[in-house]
N, CA, C and O atoms as a GROMACS GRO file, in nm:
protein
  508
    1MET      N    1  -2.964  24.545   9.938
    1MET     CA    2  -3.014  24.642   9.843
    1MET      C    3  -3.060  24.577   9.713
    1MET      O    4  -3.160  24.618   9.654
    2VAL      N    5  -2.985  24.475   9.668
    2VAL     CA    6  -3.020  24.408   9.543
    2VAL      C    7  -3.153  24.335   9.557
    2VAL      O    8  -3.233  24.334   9.464
    3LYS      N    9  -3.176  24.273   9.675
    3LYS     CA   10  -3.302  24.200   9.696
    3LYS      C   11  -3.421  24.296   9.692
    3LYS      O   12  -3.524  24.264   9.632
    4GLU      N   13  -3.408  24.411   9.754
    4GLU     CA   14  -3.517  24.507   9.756
    4GLU      C   15  -3.545  24.561   9.616
    4GLU      O   16  -3.661  24.578   9.577
    5LEU      N   17  -3.439  24.588   9.541
    5LEU     CA   18  -3.455  24.637   9.405
    5LEU      C   19  -3.519  24.532   9.316
    5LEU      O   20  -3.603  24.564   9.232
    6SER      N   21  -3.482  24.406   9.334
    6SER     CA   22  -3.542  24.296   9.258
    6SER      C   23  -3.690  24.283   9.291
    6SER      O   24  -3.772  24.263   9.201
    7LEU      N   25  -3.725  24.295   9.418
    7LEU     CA   26  -3.866  24.287   9.459
    7LEU      C   27  -3.947  24.400   9.397
    7LEU      O   28  -4.057  24.377   9.347
    8VAL      N   29  -3.895  24.519   9.402
    8VAL     CA   30  -3.966  24.634   9.344
    8VAL      C   31  -3.983  24.616   9.193
    8VAL      O   32  -4.090  24.646   9.140
    9LEU      N   33  -3.880  24.568   9.125
    9LEU     CA   34  -3.888  24.546   8.981
    9LEU      C   35  -3.994  24.441   8.947
    9LEU      O   36  -4.072  24.460   8.854
   10VAL      N   37  -3.997  24.332   9.021
   10VAL     CA   38  -4.098  24.228   8.996
   10VAL      C   39  -4.239  24.281   9.022
   10VAL      O   40  -4.330  24.256   8.944
   11LEU      N   41  -4.257  24.355   9.131
   11LEU     CA   42  -4.389  24.412   9.160
   11LEU      C   43  -4.435  24.510   9.052
   11LEU      O   44  -4.552  24.512   9.016
   12VAL      N   45  -4.343  24.590   9.002
   12VAL     CA   46  -4.377  24.683   8.894
   12VAL      C   47  -4.416  24.607   8.768
   12VAL      O   48  -4.513  24.642   8.701
   13LEU      N   49  -4.341  24.503   8.734
   13LEU     CA   50  -4.373  24.422   8.616
   13LEU      C   51  -4.508  24.355   8.630
   13LEU      O   52  -4.584  24.351   8.533
   14VAL      N   53  -4.540  24.301   8.747
   14VAL     CA   54  -4.671  24.239   8.769
   14VAL      C   55  -4.782  24.342   8.757
   14VAL      O   56  -4.885  24.315   8.696
   15ALA      N   57  -4.761  24.461   8.814
   15ALA     CA   58  -4.862  24.566   8.806
   15ALA      C   59  -4.885  24.609   8.661
   15ALA      O   60  -4.999  24.630   8.620
   16VAL      N   61  -4.780  24.622   8.583
   16VAL     CA   62  -4.793  24.659   8.442
   16VAL      C   63  -4.866  24.550   8.365
   16VAL      O   64  -4.951  24.580   8.281
   17ALA      N   65  -4.834  24.425   8.391
   17ALA     CA   66  -4.902  24.314   8.324
   17ALA      C   67  -5.051  24.313   8.356
   17ALA      O   68  -5.133  24.296   8.266
   18LEU      N   69  -5.086  24.332   8.484
   18LEU     CA   70  -5.228  24.336   8.521
   18LEU      C   71  -5.299  24.455   8.459
   18LEU      O   72  -5.415  24.443   8.419
   19LEU      N   73  -5.235  24.567   8.449
   19LEU     CA   74  -5.292  24.685   8.386
   19LEU      C   75  -5.318  24.659   8.238
   19LEU      O   76  -5.424  24.694   8.186
   20LEU      N   77  -5.223  24.598   8.170
   20LEU     CA   78  -5.241  24.567   8.028
   20LEU      C   79  -5.352  24.465   8.005
   20LEU      O   80  -5.427  24.476   7.908
   21ILE      N   81  -5.364  24.366   8.093
   21ILE     CA   82  -5.473  24.268   8.083
   21ILE      C   83  -5.607  24.338   8.100
   21ILE      O   84  -5.701  24.311   8.024
   22GLY      N   85  -5.618  24.428   8.198
   22GLY     CA   86  -5.742  24.502   8.220
   22GLY      C   87  -5.777  24.591   8.102
   22GLY      O   88  -5.894  24.599   8.064
   23LEU      N   89  -5.678  24.658   8.045
   23LEU     CA   90  -5.704  24.743   7.928
   23LEU      C   91  -5.748  24.659   7.807
   23LEU      O   92  -5.838  24.700   7.733
   24GLY      N   93  -5.687  24.544   7.789
   24GLY     CA   94  -5.727  24.456   7.679
   24GLY      C   95  -5.870  24.408   7.693
   24GLY      O   96  -5.945  24.404   7.595
   25TRP      N   97  -5.909  24.371   7.815
   25TRP     CA   98  -6.046  24.323   7.839
   25TRP      C   99  -6.146  24.437   7.818
   25TRP      O  100  -6.253  24.416   7.760
   26ARG      N  101  -6.112  24.558   7.865
   26ARG     CA  102  -6.200  24.673   7.847
   26ARG      C  103  -6.218  24.705   7.698
   26ARG      O  104  -6.329  24.735   7.654
   27ASN      N  105  -6.110  24.699   7.622
   27ASN     CA  106  -6.120  24.724   7.478
   27ASN      C  107  -6.200  24.617   7.407
   27ASN      O  108  -6.273  24.646   7.312
   28ARG      N  109  -6.189  24.492   7.453
   28ARG     CA  110  -6.270  24.384   7.395
   28ARG      C  111  -6.418  24.411   7.421
   28ARG      O  112  -6.501  24.391   7.332
   29LEU      N  113  -6.451  24.456   7.542
   29LEU     CA  114  -6.590  24.490   7.573
   29LEU      C  115  -6.641  24.602   7.482
   29LEU      O  116  -6.756  24.597   7.436
   30ARG      N  117  -6.559  24.701   7.456
   30ARG     CA  118  -6.599  24.811   7.366
   30ARG      C  119  -6.619  24.762   7.224
   30ARG      O  120  -6.715  24.801   7.158
   31ARG      N  121  -6.528  24.676   7.174
   31ARG     CA  122  -6.540  24.625   7.037
   31ARG      C  123  -6.665  24.540   7.020
   31ARG      O  124  -6.723  24.537   6.912
   32GLN      N  125  -6.706  24.471   7.126
   32GLN     CA  126  -6.819  24.378   7.115
   32GLN      C  127  -6.950  24.438   7.167
   32GLN      O  128  -7.046  24.364   7.190
   33ALA      N  129  -6.956  24.568   7.185
   33ALA     CA  130  -7.076  24.632   7.239
   33ALA      C  131  -7.198  24.614   7.149
   33ALA      O  132  -7.311  24.624   7.196
   34ASP      N  133  -7.177  24.589   7.020
   34ASP     CA  134  -7.290  24.574   6.928
   34ASP      C  135  -7.348  24.432   6.927
   34ASP      O  136  -7.448  24.408   6.859
   35ILE      N  137  -7.290  24.338   6.999
   35ILE     CA  138  -7.342  24.202   7.005
   35ILE      C  139  -7.467  24.201   7.094
   35ILE      O  140  -7.459  24.240   7.211
   36PRO      N  141  -7.581  24.157   7.040
   36PRO     CA  142  -7.703  24.159   7.122
   36PRO      C  143  -7.701  24.051   7.230
   36PRO      O  144  -7.636  23.948   7.215
   37ALA      N  145  -7.772  24.078   7.338
   37ALA     CA  146  -7.784  23.979   7.447
   37ALA      C  147  -7.872  23.864   7.400
   37ALA      O  148  -7.959  23.880   7.316
   38LEU      N  149  -7.846  23.747   7.457
   38LEU     CA  150  -7.932  23.633   7.427
   38LEU      C  151  -8.070  23.656   7.487
   38LEU      O  152  -8.081  23.721   7.591
   39PRO      N  153  -8.175  23.606   7.424
   39PRO     CA  154  -8.310  23.629   7.475
   39PRO      C  155  -8.332  23.559   7.609
   39PRO      O  156  -8.266  23.460   7.641
   40GLU      N  157  -8.426  23.611   7.686
   40GLU     CA  158  -8.464  23.549   7.813
   40GLU      C  159  -8.537  23.418   7.786
   40GLU      O  160  -8.599  23.401   7.682
   41ALA      N  161  -8.529  23.327   7.880
   41ALA     CA  162  -8.597  23.198   7.866
   41ALA      C  163  -8.748  23.217   7.878
   41ALA      O  164  -8.794  23.298   7.960
   42PRO      N  165  -8.825  23.145   7.798
   42PRO     CA  166  -8.970  23.154   7.811
   42PRO      C  167  -9.016  23.101   7.947
   42PRO      O  168  -8.947  23.022   8.011
   43ASP      N  169  -9.135  23.146   7.991
   43ASP     CA  170  -9.186  23.103   8.122
   43ASP      C  171  -9.220  22.954   8.124
   43ASP      O  172  -9.192  22.886   8.222
   44ALA      N  173  -9.280  22.904   8.018
   44ALA     CA  174  -9.321  22.764   8.013
   44ALA      C  175  -9.228  22.689   7.917
   44ALA      O  176  -9.245  22.693   7.796
   45LEU      N  177  -9.129  22.621   7.974
   45LEU     CA  178  -9.034  22.548   7.892
   45LEU      C  179  -9.078  22.405   7.860
   45LEU      O  180  -9.042  22.350   7.756
   46GLY      N  181  -9.154  22.347   7.947
   46GLY     CA  182  -9.188  22.207   7.932
   46GLY      C  183  -9.077  22.121   7.989
   46GLY      O  184  -8.978  22.173   8.040
   47PRO      N  185  -9.092  21.990   7.982
   47PRO     CA  186  -8.992  21.901   8.043
   47PRO      C  187  -8.860  21.903   7.964
   47PRO      O  188  -8.858  21.922   7.843
   48ALA      N  189  -8.752  21.884   8.038
   48ALA     CA  190  -8.620  21.879   7.975
   48ALA      C  191  -8.599  21.742   7.911
   48ALA      O  192  -8.628  21.640   7.973
   49LEU      N  193  -8.549  21.740   7.789
   49LEU     CA  194  -8.518  21.614   7.721
   49LEU      C  195  -8.386  21.556   7.772
   49LEU      O  196  -8.368  21.435   7.776
   50ALA      N  197  -8.295  21.644   7.810
   50ALA     CA  198  -8.166  21.602   7.866
   50ALA      C  199  -8.113  21.715   7.953
   50ALA      O  200  -8.137  21.833   7.924
   51GLU      N  201  -8.042  21.680   8.059
   51GLU     CA  202  -7.982  21.779   8.149
   51GLU      C  203  -7.840  21.739   8.182
   51GLU      O  204  -7.806  21.621   8.184
   52ALA      N  205  -7.758  21.838   8.207
   52ALA     CA  206  -7.619  21.811   8.246
   52ALA      C  207  -7.568  21.926   8.331
   52ALA      O  208  -7.607  22.041   8.312
   53GLU      N  209  -7.480  21.893   8.425
   53GLU     CA  210  -7.410  21.993   8.506
   53GLU      C  211  -7.266  21.995   8.458
   53GLU      O  212  -7.212  21.891   8.421
   54GLY      N  213  -7.206  22.111   8.457
   54GLY     CA  214  -7.068  22.118   8.412
   54GLY      C  215  -7.011  22.256   8.433
   54GLY      O  216  -7.058  22.332   8.517
   55GLN      N  217  -6.909  22.288   8.358
   55GLN     CA  218  -6.846  22.418   8.368
   55GLN      C  219  -6.859  22.490   8.235
   55GLN      O  220  -6.818  22.439   8.131
   56TYR      N  221  -6.917  22.610   8.241
   56TYR     CA  222  -6.925  22.696   8.124
   56TYR      C  223  -6.790  22.766   8.112
   56TYR      O  224  -6.745  22.830   8.207
   57VAL      N  225  -6.726  22.755   7.998
   57VAL     CA  226  -6.594  22.814   7.981
   57VAL      C  227  -6.602  22.946   7.907
   57VAL      O  228  -6.557  23.048   7.959
   58ALA      N  229  -6.658  22.949   7.787
   58ALA     CA  230  -6.665  23.072   7.710
   58ALA      C  231  -6.752  23.053   7.587
   58ALA      O  232  -6.778  22.941   7.544
   59THR      N  233  -6.795  23.164   7.532
   59THR     CA  234  -6.860  23.167   7.402
   59THR      C  235  -6.763  23.236   7.308
   59THR      O  236  -6.706  23.340   7.342
   60THR      N  237  -6.743  23.179   7.190
   60THR     CA  238  -6.650  23.236   7.095
   60THR      C  239  -6.722  23.272   6.966
   60THR      O  240  -6.835  23.229   6.943
   61THR      N  241  -6.656  23.349   6.881
   61THR     CA  242  -6.716  23.383   6.752
   61THR      C  243  -6.699  23.265   6.657
   61THR      O  244  -6.608  23.183   6.672
   62ALA      N  245  -6.787  23.256   6.560
   62ALA     CA  246  -6.781  23.148   6.462
   62ALA      C  247  -6.654  23.160   6.380
   62ALA      O  248  -6.621  23.268   6.330
   63GLY      N  249  -6.583  23.051   6.365
   63GLY     CA  250  -6.464  23.049   6.283
   63GLY      C  251  -6.335  23.087   6.355
   63GLY      O  252  -6.227  23.071   6.299
   64ASP      N  253  -6.344  23.137   6.479
   64ASP     CA  254  -6.224  23.174   6.553
   64ASP      C  255  -6.241  23.132   6.698
   64ASP      O  256  -6.294  23.208   6.779
   65TRP      N  257  -6.197  23.013   6.732
   65TRP     CA  258  -6.221  22.957   6.865
   65TRP      C  259  -6.140  23.028   6.973
   65TRP      O  260  -6.160  23.000   7.091
   66LEU      N  261  -6.049  23.118   6.937
   66LEU     CA  262  -5.973  23.193   7.036
   66LEU      C  263  -6.034  23.331   7.065
   66LEU      O  264  -5.992  23.398   7.159
   67ASP      N  265  -6.131  23.374   6.985
   67ASP     CA  266  -6.192  23.506   7.002
   67ASP      C  267  -6.310  23.494   7.098
   67ASP      O  268  -6.424  23.471   7.056
   68ARG      N  269  -6.283  23.511   7.226
   68ARG     CA  270  -6.384  23.496   7.331
   68ARG      C  271  -6.479  23.615   7.333
   68ARG      O  272  -6.435  23.730   7.325
   69ILE      N  273  -6.610  23.588   7.344
   69ILE     CA  274  -6.710  23.693   7.360
   69ILE      C  275  -6.708  23.735   7.507
   69ILE      O  276  -6.722  23.651   7.595
   70ALA      N  277  -6.691  23.865   7.532
   70ALA     CA  278  -6.677  23.915   7.669
   70ALA      C  279  -6.804  23.983   7.721
   70ALA      O  280  -6.823  23.992   7.842
   71VAL      N  281  -6.890  24.031   7.633
   71VAL     CA  282  -7.006  24.109   7.676
   71VAL      C  283  -7.117  24.018   7.730
   71VAL      O  284  -7.120  23.899   7.700
   72HIS      N  285  -7.206  24.075   7.808
   72HIS     CA  286  -7.324  24.007   7.865
   72HIS      C  287  -7.287  23.890   7.955
   72HIS      O  288  -7.366  23.797   7.971
   73GLY      N  289  -7.169  23.892   8.014
   73GLY     CA  290  -7.128  23.787   8.105
   73GLY      C  291  -7.089  23.657   8.036
   73GLY      O  292  -7.071  23.555   8.103
   74LEU      N  293  -7.076  23.659   7.903
   74LEU     CA  294  -7.043  23.536   7.830
   74LEU      C  295  -6.894  23.502   7.835
   74LEU      O  296  -6.855  23.394   7.790
   75GLY      N  297  -6.812  23.591   7.887
   75GLY     CA  298  -6.669  23.565   7.892
   75GLY      C  299  -6.620  23.513   8.025
   75GLY      O  300  -6.501  23.492   8.044
   76LEU      N  301  -6.712  23.492   8.120
   76LEU     CA  302  -6.673  23.449   8.254
   76LEU      C  303  -6.686  23.298   8.269
   76LEU      O  304  -6.791  23.242   8.238
   77ARG      N  305  -6.581  23.234   8.316
   77ARG     CA  306  -6.586  23.090   8.341
   77ARG      C  307  -6.662  23.066   8.472
   77ARG      O  308  -6.636  23.132   8.572
   78THR      N  309  -6.755  22.971   8.471
   78THR     CA  310  -6.836  22.944   8.589
   78THR      C  311  -6.898  22.805   8.580
   78THR      O  312  -6.904  22.747   8.472
   79ASN      N  313  -6.943  22.752   8.692
   79ASN     CA  314  -7.020  22.628   8.690
   79ASN      C  315  -7.156  22.660   8.631
   79ASN      O  316  -7.209  22.770   8.650
   80ALA      N  317  -7.214  22.563   8.561
   80ALA     CA  318  -7.342  22.590   8.494
   80ALA      C  319  -7.420  22.461   8.477
   80ALA      O  320  -7.367  22.351   8.488
   81GLY      N  321  -7.547  22.478   8.450
   81GLY     CA  322  -7.634  22.367   8.416
   81GLY      C  323  -7.686  22.386   8.275
   81GLY      O  324  -7.711  22.498   8.232
   82LEU      N  325  -7.703  22.278   8.203
   82LEU     CA  326  -7.751  22.282   8.066
   82LEU      C  327  -7.871  22.190   8.055
   82LEU      O  328  -7.865  22.075   8.099
   83SER      N  329  -7.977  22.239   7.999
   83SER     CA  330  -8.094  22.153   7.976
   83SER      C  331  -8.144  22.174   7.833
   83SER      O  332  -8.157  22.286   7.786
   84VAL      N  333  -8.171  22.062   7.766
   84VAL     CA  334  -8.220  22.064   7.629
   84VAL      C  335  -8.371  22.044   7.635
   84VAL      O  336  -8.420  21.948   7.694
   85HIS      N  337  -8.442  22.137   7.575
   85HIS     CA  338  -8.589  22.132   7.571
   85HIS      C  339  -8.633  22.119   7.426
   85HIS      O  340  -8.552  22.132   7.334
   86ARG      N  341  -8.761  22.094   7.407
   86ARG     CA  342  -8.814  22.075   7.272
   86ARG      C  343  -8.789  22.198   7.184
   86ARG      O  344  -8.765  22.185   7.064
   87ASP      N  345  -8.797  22.317   7.243
   87ASP     CA  346  -8.788  22.439   7.164
   87ASP      C  347  -8.652  22.508   7.172
   87ASP      O  348  -8.634  22.614   7.110
   88GLY      N  349  -8.555  22.453   7.245
   88GLY     CA  350  -8.425  22.518   7.254
   88GLY      C  351  -8.340  22.463   7.366
   88GLY      O  352  -8.370  22.360   7.425
   89VAL      N  353  -8.234  22.534   7.394
   89VAL     CA  354  -8.136  22.494   7.495
   89VAL      C  355  -8.126  22.604   7.600
   89VAL      O  356  -8.117  22.721   7.565
   90LEU      N  357  -8.128  22.566   7.729
   90LEU     CA  358  -8.119  22.662   7.838
   90LEU      C  359  -7.989  22.638   7.914
   90LEU      O  360  -7.962  22.528   7.960
   91LEU      N  361  -7.908  22.744   7.925
   91LEU     CA  362  -7.785  22.742   8.003
   91LEU      C  363  -7.808  22.825   8.127
   91LEU      O  364  -7.837  22.944   8.118
   92THR      N  365  -7.796  22.763   8.244
   92THR     CA  366  -7.820  22.831   8.371
   92THR      C  367  -7.688  22.842   8.446
   92THR      O  368  -7.620  22.743   8.469
   93ALA      N  369  -7.654  22.965   8.485
   93ALA     CA  370  -7.530  22.991   8.558
   93ALA      C  371  -7.564  23.054   8.692
   93ALA      O  372  -7.674  23.106   8.709
   94PRO      N  373  -7.471  23.053   8.788
   94PRO     CA  374  -7.496  23.116   8.918
   94PRO      C  375  -7.524  23.265   8.904
   94PRO      O  376  -7.498  23.325   8.800
   95ALA      N  377  -7.577  23.323   9.010
   95ALA     CA  378  -7.618  23.463   9.008
   95ALA      C  379  -7.501  23.560   8.995
   95ALA      O  380  -7.523  23.677   8.966
   96ARG      N  381  -7.376  23.514   9.016
   96ARG     CA  382  -7.264  23.607   9.006
   96ARG      C  383  -7.240  23.652   8.862
   96ARG      O  384  -7.173  23.752   8.839
   97VAL      N  385  -7.294  23.577   8.766
   97VAL     CA  386  -7.289  23.618   8.626
   97VAL      C  387  -7.405  23.714   8.604
   97VAL      O  388  -7.514  23.692   8.657
   98ARG      N  389  -7.383  23.820   8.528
   98ARG     CA  390  -7.484  23.925   8.510
   98ARG      C  391  -7.621  23.869   8.474
   98ARG      O  392  -7.720  23.903   8.539
   99SER      N  393  -7.629  23.786   8.375
   99SER     CA  394  -7.755  23.726   8.335
   99SER      C  395  -7.746  23.579   8.375
   99SER      O  396  -7.663  23.506   8.322
  100SER      N  397  -7.832  23.536   8.466
  100SER     CA  398  -7.815  23.402   8.521
  100SER      C  399  -7.863  23.291   8.430
  100SER      O  400  -7.828  23.175   8.452
  101SER      N  401  -7.944  23.321   8.327
  101SER     CA  402  -7.984  23.215   8.235
  101SER      C  403  -7.981  23.268   8.092
  101SER      O  404  -8.006  23.385   8.067
  102ARG      N  405  -7.950  23.179   8.000
  102ARG     CA  406  -7.943  23.214   7.859
  102ARG      C  407  -8.025  23.113   7.780
  102ARG      O  408  -8.017  22.993   7.803
  103TRP      N  409  -8.103  23.163   7.687
  103TRP     CA  410  -8.191  23.078   7.609
  103TRP      C  411  -8.147  23.083   7.464
  103TRP      O  412  -8.129  23.191   7.408
  104ASN      N  413  -8.130  22.968   7.404
  104ASN     CA  414  -8.096  22.959   7.264
  104ASN      C  415  -8.201  22.874   7.196
  104ASN      O  416  -8.199  22.751   7.206
  105ALA      N  417  -8.294  22.939   7.126
  105ALA     CA  418  -8.398  22.865   7.055
  105ALA      C  419  -8.339  22.811   6.927
  105ALA      O  420  -8.280  22.886   6.848
  106SER      N  421  -8.355  22.684   6.906
  106SER     CA  422  -8.303  22.622   6.784
  106SER      C  423  -8.396  22.511   6.741
  106SER      O  424  -8.461  22.448   6.824
  107PRO      N  425  -8.404  22.487   6.612
  107PRO     CA  426  -8.491  22.379   6.565
  107PRO      C  427  -8.439  22.243   6.611
  107PRO      O  428  -8.319  22.224   6.632
  108ALA      N  429  -8.531  22.150   6.625
  108ALA     CA  430  -8.495  22.016   6.674
  108ALA      C  431  -8.392  21.949   6.584
  108ALA      O  432  -8.306  21.876   6.634
  109SER      N  433  -8.398  21.971   6.453
  109SER     CA  434  -8.302  21.906   6.363
  109SER      C  435  -8.160  21.954   6.388
  109SER      O  436  -8.066  21.876   6.378
  110ALA      N  437  -8.143  22.082   6.421
  110ALA     CA  438  -8.009  22.134   6.451
  110ALA      C  439  -7.958  22.075   6.581
  110ALA      O  440  -7.839  22.043   6.592
  111ARG      N  441  -8.046  22.059   6.681
  111ARG     CA  442  -8.005  22.001   6.809
  111ARG      C  443  -7.963  21.856   6.790
  111ARG      O  444  -7.864  21.813   6.849
  112LYS      N  445  -8.037  21.782   6.710
  112LYS     CA  446  -8.003  21.641   6.689
  112LYS      C  447  -7.869  21.628   6.617
  112LYS      O  448  -7.794  21.535   6.644
  113ALA      N  449  -7.840  21.720   6.526
  113ALA     CA  450  -7.712  21.716   6.457
  113ALA      C  451  -7.598  21.748   6.553
  113ALA      O  452  -7.490  21.690   6.543
  114ALA      N  453  -7.623  21.840   6.647
  114ALA     CA  454  -7.518  21.878   6.741
  114ALA      C  455  -7.499  21.773   6.850
  114ALA      O  456  -7.386  21.741   6.885
  115TRP      N  457  -7.608  21.720   6.902
  115TRP     CA  458  -7.600  21.622   7.011
  115TRP      C  459  -7.681  21.498   6.975
  115TRP      O  460  -7.799  21.491   7.010
  116PRO      N  461  -7.622  21.402   6.908
  116PRO     CA  462  -7.696  21.280   6.878
  116PRO      C  463  -7.731  21.207   7.007
  116PRO      O  464  -7.658  21.214   7.106
  117ALA      N  465  -7.843  21.137   7.005
  117ALA     CA  466  -7.892  21.069   7.125
  117ALA      C  467  -7.790  20.970   7.180
  117ALA      O  468  -7.788  20.944   7.300
  118SER      N  469  -7.705  20.915   7.094
  118SER     CA  470  -7.609  20.815   7.140
  118SER      C  471  -7.499  20.877   7.227
  118SER      O  472  -7.429  20.804   7.298
  119SER      N  473  -7.481  21.010   7.222
  119SER     CA  474  -7.373  21.069   7.301
  119SER      C  475  -7.412  21.092   7.446
  119SER      O  476  -7.325  21.119   7.529
  120TRP      N  477  -7.539  21.081   7.480
  120TRP     CA  478  -7.587  21.099   7.616
  120TRP      C  479  -7.609  20.961   7.677
  120TRP      O  480  -7.694  20.886   7.629
  121ASN      N  481  -7.533  20.926   7.781
  121ASN     CA  482  -7.548  20.792   7.836
  121ASN      C  483  -7.641  20.792   7.957
  121ASN      O  484  -7.681  20.899   8.005
  122ARG      N  485  -7.674  20.676   8.006
  122ARG     CA  486  -7.774  20.662   8.113
  122ARG      C  487  -7.727  20.714   8.247
  122ARG      O  488  -7.810  20.734   8.336
  123THR      N  489  -7.599  20.736   8.266
  123THR     CA  490  -7.550  20.787   8.394
  123THR      C  491  -7.566  20.938   8.406
  123THR      O  492  -7.536  20.996   8.510
  124GLY      N  493  -7.614  21.001   8.301
  124GLY     CA  494  -7.636  21.144   8.304
  124GLY      C  495  -7.512  21.225   8.269
  124GLY      O  496  -7.496  21.337   8.318
  125SER      N  497  -7.426  21.169   8.187
  125SER     CA  498  -7.308  21.244   8.146
  125SER      C  499  -7.286  21.221   7.997
  125SER      O  500  -7.339  21.128   7.937
  126TRP      N  501  -7.205  21.309   7.940
  126TRP     CA  502  -7.174  21.296   7.798
  126TRP      C  503  -7.065  21.194   7.778
  126TRP      O  504  -6.968  21.190   7.853
  127SER      N  505  -7.080  21.109   7.677
  127SER     CA  506  -6.979  21.006   7.651
  127SER      C  507  -6.895  21.042   7.530
  127SER      O  508  -6.805  20.967   7.494
   0.00000   0.00000   0.00000
């Protein structure tokens, strides 16, 4: 009898924890509903200056690295490809993410400050 009661108690606790996690994520989506989607990538990107494959983890708000953005599929961890172009940065994710590509147009000076040429090595990985 004690084993069965312990099993039921653990299952109830797990169910409550999963329910609270789901409610928290839903509320985060509601709070972030005003965040605009990233623009679509232009048709003619030109050649990539650098490319990398890796894992996209999350997008966070500025100043709070624990505040994950959940809307527009930005809160889902997935494998992704990153390519730096003259006019911006393209992040490509598998089709299971709502928007499969994200375009961030940024000036070349900002890109150079973020990713100096010395950090990209000849093997195609970040050093």
